[in-house]
C-alpha positions in Angstrom: -5.6 0.9 30.8 -9.2 0.3 31.8 -11.2 2.4 34.4 -10.9 -0.6 36.9 -7.1 -0.7 36.4 -6.9 3.1 36.8 -8.9 2.9 40.0 -6.6 0.1 41.4 -3.5 2.1 40.6 -4.9 5.3 42.1 -5.9 3.5 45.3 -2.4 1.9 45.6 -0.5 5.1 45.0 -2.7 7.3 47.2 -3.0 4.7 50.0 -6.8 4.7 50.0 -9.4 2.1 49.3 -10.6 1.2 45.9 -14.0 2.5 46.8 -12.5 5.9 47.8 -10.5 6.0 44.6 -13.5 5.1 42.5 -15.6 7.8 44.2 -12.9 10.4 43.6 -12.5 9.4 39.9 -16.3 9.5 39.4 -16.5 12.9 41.1 -13.7 14.2 38.9 -15.3 13.0 35.7 -18.6 14.4 36.8 -17.2 17.9 37.6 -15.3 18.1 34.3 -18.4 17.0 32.4 -20.6 19.5 34.2 -18.2 22.4 33.7 -17.5 21.9 30.0 -21.2 21.2 29.3 -21.7 24.7 30.8 -19.2 26.1 28.4 -16.3 26.5 30.9 -12.8 25.3 30.5 -11.2 23.0 33.1 -7.4 23.6 33.2 -5.1 21.4 35.3 -1.7 23.1 35.3 0.9 20.7 33.8 -1.6 18.2 32.7 -4.0 19.8 30.3 -7.3 21.6 29.5 -10.7 20.1 28.9 -13.1 22.3 26.8 -15.8 22.2 24.2 -15.0 22.5 20.5 -17.7 23.5 17.9 -17.8 21.5 14.7 -19.6 23.2 11.8 -22.2 21.4 9.7 -20.6 19.6 6.7 -21.3 17.2 3.9 -20.1 13.6 4.0 -20.4 10.4 2.1 -21.8 7.1 3.5 -19.0 4.6 2.7 -21.4 1.7 2.2 -23.9 3.3 -0.1 -21.7 6.2 -1.5 -24.7 8.4 -0.8 -24.1 12.0 0.2 -25.2 12.9 3.8 -25.4 16.1 5.8 -23.6 16.0 9.1 -25.1 18.5 11.5 -23.1 21.0 13.5 -22.3 19.8 17.0 -20.3 20.6 20.1 -17.7 17.9 21.1 -15.4 17.5 24.1 -11.8 18.5 23.6 -8.6 17.8 25.6 -5.4 19.8 25.0 -2.3 18.3 26.7 -0.3 20.7 28.9 3.4 21.4 28.5 4.5 19.0 31.3 2.5 16.1 29.9 3.8 16.7 26.4 7.4 16.8 27.6 6.9 13.6 29.7 5.5 11.7 26.7 8.4 12.9 24.4 11.1 11.5 26.6 
């Protein structure tokens, strides 16, 4: 599903315009991004939790040249599915 398809589905189900659905989706993504960037977790009961995960520095190999490279430490976004979402997908 693309962002445009998601917006269309949200607008249809909520009975609002596509513009309103797009604005709400953009606001949601913006708030989640802002909060996890600040180190906070965003938990939506039944759906899941957005957070930041730290990856330590490590060595890797360039598959084209077989040369060893150092991959720096970095923070990456993480999503952990909630119990309700997990159960819905299993059925």
